[in-house]
C-alpha positions as CSV (number, residue, x, y, z in Angstrom):
1,M,0.0,0.0,0.0
2,K,1.1,3.6,-0.6
3,L,0.7,6.5,1.8
4,V,0.5,10.0,0.3
5,V,1.3,12.9,2.7
6,E,0.6,16.5,1.7
7,K,1.4,19.7,3.7
8,V,2.0,17.9,7.0
9,G,4.7,19.8,8.9
10,R,7.6,20.6,6.6
11,I,6.6,17.9,4.2
12,E,5.0,19.4,1.1
13,R,4.3,16.1,-0.6
14,A,5.6,12.6,-0.2
15,E,4.6,9.1,-1.4
16,I,5.6,6.4,1.0
17,E,5.3,2.7,0.2
18,V,4.2,0.8,3.4
19,R,5.5,-2.8,3.6
20,P,5.3,-5.5,6.3
21,L,8.3,-3.8,7.9
22,T,8.5,0.0,7.3
23,V,11.2,2.1,8.9
24,F,11.4,5.9,9.2
25,I,14.8,7.4,9.8
26,G,16.2,11.0,9.7
27,E,17.1,14.0,11.8
28,N,14.8,15.4,14.5
29,G,12.0,17.6,13.4
30,T,11.6,16.2,9.9
31,G,8.1,14.8,10.3
32,K,8.7,11.1,11.1
33,T,6.4,11.0,14.1
34,W,3.8,13.3,12.6
35,T,3.6,11.0,9.5
36,A,3.4,7.8,11.6
37,M,0.6,9.3,13.7
38,G,-1.1,10.4,10.6
39,L,-0.9,6.9,9.2
40,F,-2.3,5.6,12.5
41,A,-5.3,8.0,12.3
42,L,-5.8,7.1,8.6
43,L,-5.7,3.3,9.3
44,K,-8.0,3.7,12.3
45,N,-10.5,5.6,10.1
46,S,-10.1,3.3,7.1
47,Y,-11.3,0.2,9.0
48,G,-14.3,1.8,10.6
49,R,-13.1,3.1,14.0
50,G,-13.2,6.9,13.2
51,R,-15.7,9.6,12.3
52,N,-13.6,11.8,10.0
53,E,-13.2,9.3,7.2
54,K,-14.0,9.1,3.5
55,R,-13.4,5.5,3.0
56,S,-14.5,4.9,-0.6
57,T,-15.1,6.7,-3.8
58,G,-16.3,5.9,-7.3
59,D,-16.8,2.2,-8.0
60,V,-16.5,1.2,-4.4
61,E,-19.2,3.6,-3.3
62,R,-21.5,2.3,-6.1
63,L,-20.8,-1.3,-5.0
64,L,-21.9,-0.5,-1.4
65,V,-25.0,1.5,-2.5
66,D,-26.1,-1.3,-5.0
67,R,-25.7,-4.1,-2.5
68,A,-27.5,-2.1,0.2
69,N,-30.4,-1.3,-2.2
70,E,-30.7,-5.1,-3.0
71,I,-31.0,-6.0,0.6
72,V,-33.5,-3.2,1.5
73,E,-35.7,-3.9,-1.5
74,Q,-36.1,-7.5,-0.3
75,V,-36.9,-6.3,3.2
76,E,-39.7,-4.0,1.8
77,K,-41.2,-7.0,0.0
78,T,-41.1,-9.3,3.0
79,P,-43.5,-8.9,6.0
80,G,-41.8,-9.1,9.4
81,E,-38.1,-9.6,10.1
82,S,-35.6,-10.6,7.3
83,L,-32.2,-12.2,7.8
84,F,-29.2,-11.6,5.5
85,E,-25.7,-12.8,5.6
86,V,-22.9,-11.1,3.6
87,R,-19.3,-12.5,3.6
88,R,-16.4,-10.1,3.2
89,S,-14.9,-12.2,0.4
90,E,-18.1,-11.6,-1.6
91,L,-17.6,-7.9,-1.5
92,L,-13.8,-8.1,-2.2
93,R,-14.4,-10.0,-5.4
94,M,-16.3,-7.1,-6.7
95,L,-13.7,-4.4,-5.9
96,P,-11.5,-2.6,-8.4
97,E,-7.7,-3.4,-8.3
98,Q,-7.0,-0.4,-6.1
99,V,-9.1,1.5,-3.5
100,E,-8.2,4.9,-2.0
101,V,-9.1,6.0,1.5
102,R,-8.4,9.5,2.8
103,L,-8.3,11.8,5.7
104,D,-9.1,15.4,4.7
105,R,-10.0,17.2,7.9
106,I,-7.1,16.6,10.3
107,D,-7.2,17.8,14.0
108,G,-3.5,18.5,14.4
109,E,-3.9,19.3,18.1
110,K,-5.5,15.9,18.8
111,L,-3.2,14.0,16.4
112,V,0.3,15.4,17.3
113,G,-0.3,18.3,19.7
114,A,0.3,21.0,17.1
115,T,-1.7,23.0,14.6
116,L,-1.4,21.6,11.0
117,D,-1.9,23.4,7.7
118,E,-5.6,23.5,7.0
119,R,-4.7,22.0,3.6
120,A,-3.0,19.0,5.2
121,Q,-4.1,15.7,3.7
122,L,-3.4,12.0,4.1
123,R,-4.4,9.3,1.5
124,L,-3.8,5.6,1.4
125,A,-4.0,3.6,-1.8
126,L,-4.9,0.0,-1.0
127,T,-4.6,-2.9,-3.4
128,Q,-6.8,-6.0,-3.2
129,Q,-3.8,-7.8,-1.8
130,A,-3.7,-5.4,1.2
131,L,-7.4,-5.6,1.8
132,V,-7.4,-9.4,2.1
133,R,-4.6,-9.5,4.8
134,Y,-7.2,-10.2,7.5
135,P,-6.7,-14.0,8.2
136,V,-10.4,-14.9,8.4
137,D,-13.3,-14.4,6.1
138,L,-15.6,-12.2,8.1
139,L,-19.4,-12.6,8.1
140,L,-21.9,-9.8,8.5
141,R,-25.3,-11.0,9.8
142,L,-28.1,-8.5,9.3
143,K,-31.6,-8.7,10.8
144,L,-33.9,-6.1,9.3
145,S,-37.4,-4.9,9.5
146,P,-38.7,-1.5,8.4
147,R,-36.7,1.2,10.3
148,Q,-35.0,-1.4,12.5
149,L,-31.5,-3.0,12.0
150,S,-29.5,-5.5,14.0
151,A,-25.9,-6.1,12.7
152,T,-23.4,-8.6,14.0
153,L,-19.9,-9.0,12.7
154,L,-18.5,-12.5,13.1
155,E,-15.1,-14.1,12.8
156,G,-15.6,-17.8,12.1
157,D,-17.2,-19.6,15.0
158,A,-15.8,-17.2,17.6
159,E,-17.7,-14.7,19.7
160,P,-19.1,-11.7,17.7
161,L,-16.6,-8.9,17.1
162,V,-19.2,-6.2,16.9
163,S,-22.9,-6.3,17.6
164,T,-25.3,-3.3,17.2
165,N,-29.0,-2.7,17.3
166,F,-30.6,0.6,16.3
167,S,-33.5,2.2,14.5
168,S,-32.9,4.4,11.4
169,P,-35.2,6.5,9.2
170,D,-32.9,5.7,6.3
171,L,-32.5,1.9,6.2
172,R,-30.5,2.0,3.0
173,E,-27.9,4.3,4.5
174,A,-27.6,2.2,7.7
175,V,-27.1,-1.0,5.7
176,Q,-24.5,0.7,3.5
177,K,-22.5,1.8,6.5
178,Q,-22.5,-1.7,7.9
179,L,-21.3,-3.1,4.6
180,A,-18.5,-0.5,4.5
181,I,-17.4,-1.6,8.0
182,L,-17.3,-5.2,6.7
183,L,-15.4,-4.3,3.5
184,F,-12.8,-2.2,5.3
185,A,-12.2,-4.6,8.2
186,W,-8.7,-5.3,6.8
187,I,-6.8,-4.9,10.0
188,R,-7.4,-7.2,12.9
189,R,-6.1,-4.9,15.6
190,L,-4.3,-1.6,15.3
191,R,-2.0,-0.5,18.1
192,V,0.7,2.2,18.7
193,L,3.5,2.6,21.2
194,P,4.2,6.3,21.4
195,V,7.4,7.8,22.6
196,E,5.8,8.8,25.9
197,R,4.9,5.2,26.7
198,D,7.2,4.9,29.7
199,F,5.5,7.8,31.4
200,L,2.0,6.6,30.5
201,S,2.8,3.1,31.7
202,Q,3.6,4.5,35.2
203,K,0.6,6.8,35.2
204,F,-1.9,4.4,33.8
205,V,-3.7,3.6,37.1
206,Q,-4.1,7.3,38.0
207,L,-5.2,8.2,34.4
208,L,-7.8,5.6,33.7
209,L,-8.7,3.8,36.9
210,H,-8.6,6.6,39.4
211,G,-10.2,9.2,37.1
212,Q,-7.3,11.6,36.8
213,S,-7.6,13.7,33.7
214,M,-4.9,14.5,31.2
215,R,-5.1,15.8,27.6
216,L,-3.8,12.9,25.4
217,S,-3.0,12.7,21.7
218,V,-4.6,10.1,19.5
219,G,-1.5,7.8,19.9
220,Q,-1.3,8.3,23.7
221,Q,-5.0,7.5,24.1
222,A,-4.6,4.4,22.0
223,F,-1.7,3.3,24.1
224,C,-3.7,3.7,27.3
225,E,-6.5,1.6,25.6
226,L,-3.9,-1.1,25.1
227,L,-3.0,-1.1,28.8
228,G,-6.7,-1.0,29.7
229,F,-7.3,-4.1,27.6
230,A,-4.4,-5.9,29.2
231,Q,-5.5,-4.9,32.7
232,A,-9.0,-6.2,32.1
233,R,-7.7,-9.4,30.5
234,S,-5.3,-10.0,33.5
235,A,-8.3,-10.6,35.8
236,S,-9.5,-13.6,34.0
237,S,-6.8,-14.9,31.6
238,S,-4.8,-18.0,32.5
239,R,-3.7,-19.2,29.0
240,E,-0.1,-20.0,28.3
241,D,2.1,-17.2,26.9
242,P,2.8,-17.2,23.2
243,E,6.4,-17.7,22.1
244,L,6.8,-14.0,21.2
245,V,6.0,-13.1,24.8
246,R,8.6,-15.5,26.1
247,L,11.1,-14.0,23.7
248,T,10.2,-10.5,24.9
249,G,11.0,-11.7,28.4
250,Q,14.6,-12.3,27.1
251,V,14.8,-8.6,26.2
252,L,13.2,-7.3,29.3
253,G,14.8,-9.8,31.7
254,G,11.4,-10.6,33.2
255,R,7.7,-10.2,32.8
256,F,5.1,-7.4,33.5
257,R,1.7,-8.1,34.9
258,F,-1.2,-6.3,36.5
259,E,-1.9,-7.3,40.1
260,Y,-5.5,-8.1,40.9
261,P,-7.6,-6.4,42.2
262,S,-5.4,-3.3,42.7
263,A,-4.5,-3.1,39.0
264,S,-1.0,-2.1,40.0
265,L,1.6,-2.7,37.2
266,V,4.5,-4.8,38.5
267,F,7.5,-6.5,37.0
268,T,8.7,-10.0,37.9
269,P,12.5,-10.4,37.2
270,Q,14.0,-13.6,35.8
271,E,17.1,-13.3,37.9
272,A,17.2,-15.8,40.8
273,N,18.5,-13.3,43.4
274,A,16.2,-10.4,42.3
275,P,13.1,-9.2,44.3
276,S,10.0,-11.3,43.5
277,T,8.2,-8.2,42.1
278,I,9.2,-4.6,41.4
279,P,6.7,-1.8,40.9
280,I,6.9,-0.3,37.4
281,A,8.2,3.0,38.9
282,G,11.3,1.1,40.1
283,C,12.0,-0.6,36.9
284,A,14.8,0.3,34.4
285,S,13.8,2.8,31.8
286,M,14.1,0.3,29.0
287,Q,11.7,-2.1,30.8
288,K,9.2,0.7,31.3
289,S,9.3,1.6,27.6
290,L,8.7,-2.0,26.5
291,A,5.9,-3.0,28.8
292,G,3.4,-2.1,26.1
293,L,5.1,-4.3,23.6
294,Q,4.8,-7.3,25.9
295,F,1.0,-6.6,26.4
296,F,0.5,-6.2,22.7
297,L,2.2,-9.6,22.0
298,E,0.1,-11.4,24.6
299,T,-2.9,-11.4,22.1
300,A,-1.2,-10.5,18.8
301,E,-2.2,-12.5,15.8
302,R,-1.8,-12.4,12.0
303,G,-3.5,-9.3,10.6
304,D,-2.4,-7.0,13.5
305,F,-0.7,-3.7,12.8
306,L,1.8,-2.0,15.2
307,I,3.5,1.4,15.1
308,I,6.5,2.0,17.5
309,D,8.1,5.4,18.0
310,E,11.7,4.9,18.9
311,P,11.8,1.2,20.0
312,E,15.4,1.8,21.2
313,L,14.4,4.1,24.0
314,S,16.9,3.7,26.9
315,A,18.0,0.3,25.5
316,H,21.6,-1.0,25.4
317,P,22.8,-2.0,21.9
318,E,22.5,-5.7,22.9
319,A,18.8,-5.2,23.8
320,Q,18.2,-3.3,20.5
321,V,19.7,-6.2,18.5
322,K,17.3,-8.6,20.3
323,L,14.4,-6.3,19.6
324,V,15.1,-6.3,15.8
325,E,15.1,-10.1,15.8
326,L,11.9,-10.1,17.7
327,F,10.4,-7.7,15.1
328,A,11.5,-10.1,12.4
329,L,9.7,-13.0,14.1
330,M,6.6,-10.8,14.4
331,I,6.7,-10.2,10.6
332,R,7.0,-14.0,10.1
333,Q,3.7,-14.4,12.0
334,G,1.9,-11.8,9.9
335,I,2.1,-8.8,12.1
336,Q,2.8,-5.5,10.2
337,L,5.2,-3.0,11.7
338,V,6.1,0.7,11.3
339,L,9.2,1.8,13.2
340,I,10.6,5.3,13.8
341,T,14.2,5.1,14.9
342,H,17.4,7.1,15.5
343,S,19.5,3.9,16.2
344,P,22.2,2.7,13.9
345,Y,22.2,-0.6,15.8
346,I,18.6,-1.2,14.6
347,I,19.4,-0.5,11.0
348,D,22.6,-2.6,11.2
349,R,20.9,-5.7,12.6
350,L,18.0,-5.2,10.1
351,S,20.6,-5.4,7.3
352,T,21.9,-8.6,8.8
353,L,18.5,-10.2,8.9
354,I,17.9,-9.3,5.3
355,E,21.1,-11.1,4.4
356,L,20.0,-14.1,6.5
357,A,16.8,-14.4,4.4
358,R,19.0,-15.2,1.4
359,L,20.0,-18.5,3.0
360,D,17.9,-21.6,2.7
361,E,16.3,-23.0,5.8
362,A,19.1,-25.5,6.6
363,K,21.8,-22.8,6.4
364,R,19.8,-20.4,8.5
365,A,19.5,-23.2,11.2
366,R,23.3,-23.6,11.2
367,V,23.9,-19.9,11.9
368,A,21.1,-19.5,14.4
369,D,23.5,-19.7,17.4
370,A,25.1,-16.4,16.1
371,L,21.8,-14.6,16.6
372,A,20.9,-12.8,19.8
373,L,17.7,-14.7,20.3
374,K,19.1,-18.0,18.8
375,N,16.1,-18.3,16.5
376,A,16.5,-19.1,12.8
377,G,13.1,-17.7,12.0
378,A,14.4,-14.2,12.7
379,Y,14.9,-13.1,9.1
380,V,13.3,-10.5,6.9
381,K,12.8,-11.0,3.2
382,P,14.1,-8.2,0.9
383,D,10.6,-7.5,-0.5
384,E,9.1,-7.1,3.0
385,V,11.2,-4.0,3.9
386,A,10.9,-0.3,3.2
387,V,13.2,2.3,4.7
388,W,12.4,6.0,4.3
389,Q,14.6,8.9,5.2
390,F,13.0,12.2,6.2
391,N,15.1,15.2,5.3
392,K,15.3,18.8,6.5
393,D,14.2,20.1,3.1
394,G,10.8,18.4,3.5
395,S,11.6,15.5,1.2
396,V,11.1,11.8,2.0
397,T,13.4,9.5,0.1
398,S,13.8,5.7,0.0
399,V,17.2,4.6,1.2
400,Y,16.7,0.9,0.7
401,D,17.8,-1.0,-2.4
402,E,15.7,-4.2,-2.6
403,E,17.8,-5.9,-5.1
404,S,21.0,-5.7,-3.1
405,G,19.3,-5.6,0.3
406,S,21.4,-2.6,1.3
407,I,20.3,0.4,3.4
408,N,22.0,3.7,3.0
409,W,22.3,4.9,6.5
410,S,24.5,7.9,5.9
411,T,22.2,9.9,8.2
412,F,24.1,8.1,11.0
413,T,27.5,7.4,9.5
414,R,28.1,11.0,8.5
415,V,28.0,12.0,12.2
416,T,30.6,9.3,13.0
417,N,32.8,10.5,10.0
418,Q,32.5,14.1,11.2
419,E,33.5,13.0,14.7
420,S,36.7,11.4,13.2
421,V,37.5,14.6,11.4
422,T,37.1,16.6,14.5
423,V,39.2,14.3,16.6
424,N,42.0,14.3,14.0
425,R,42.0,18.1,14.0
426,I,42.2,18.1,17.8
427,L,45.1,15.6,17.7
428,D,46.9,17.6,15.0
429,E,46.6,20.8,17.1
430,A,47.9,18.9,20.1
431,D,50.9,17.6,18.1
432,D,51.6,21.1,16.8
433,G,51.5,22.5,20.3
434,A,53.9,19.8,21.6
435,G,56.3,20.7,18.8
436,E,56.2,24.4,19.5
437,S,56.9,23.7,23.2
438,A,59.9,21.6,22.3
């Protein structure tokens, strides 16, 4: 899929291909976080969770209108209640090759805490391949009578995902909206880990459970919703942790949990001589910043989408390397990622995992012991990656060559090179001074 950004911050216009693993790099203040949060808002709207969306145009709009008219016409001919079932695959087969969703009226204060140009715009071009990424064929069950509608969205034989009952003077419009929700349910679960996550993790109980108020951006609010979901789940869940959660424990050096019924967030270290539990306020900064990742992975499945702003926060390079391998394993399980990073260690290990993908399975197994997580599945295929550099002049350029698998990370290396030049000048001056003294 392709994201088009116009007049957002210093970005006049940029076209950004979003792949299973998309990475934003570049200097501070170049629009990386604003673009990522804009993408989050656009994705949230595109699959039916927002109010400021224009999800479909042209042929797609006509498809939804025609299908809604067919259903309502049958209702009008039938006395009493009518039952209809519509599968998402049925609608997808009727779509054009590409669909565009857009966000025209952007509340910059709510999105990123700043006023945006009134002409700011975000658009997302979705192919049929992107729209079918949800792993299960969803079913929309409609019960209708004149002016009354009951809609249930089902995922296989599981409990209903969404169930609504309401009256409407315009039954056609109501049915059309439900069909749009079904059609654009292309992401299973959308989450974001904002850069303020360590603070929000510590303040979660006061913010949501004790009623303290704080003005939150869209991303911050979504992160608190993730914690709220994890806290509610902790009261009743007893299932075994997925493999990705156990691997996250290797990065964290332990496991976070909510105590019941106090809802306090505590950490249980893996070290034998460590305290049995540590309140989150007493944890290392890296652990605080990654608590949300652990909670996300507890229920993560194929079709989920996660945006992480600066995953390297307070993390030692060894922990950063483990994180990149964990991200690769998430990609292998069908979880899509967008990362914003200032870390050369993350880019370096990503380059390594792209090279690892060129080996066959047997060879990857033989070199697995050289990896930080010792897992041969931690590789990233060259066509799964996109790396975009945000520049001071407002441009956004691809710095990844898929054919060679190489990433141009001069945004980091030029600083190192300049440091070498500076050190050499200092040493030269020191040598000249010593000669003069002699």
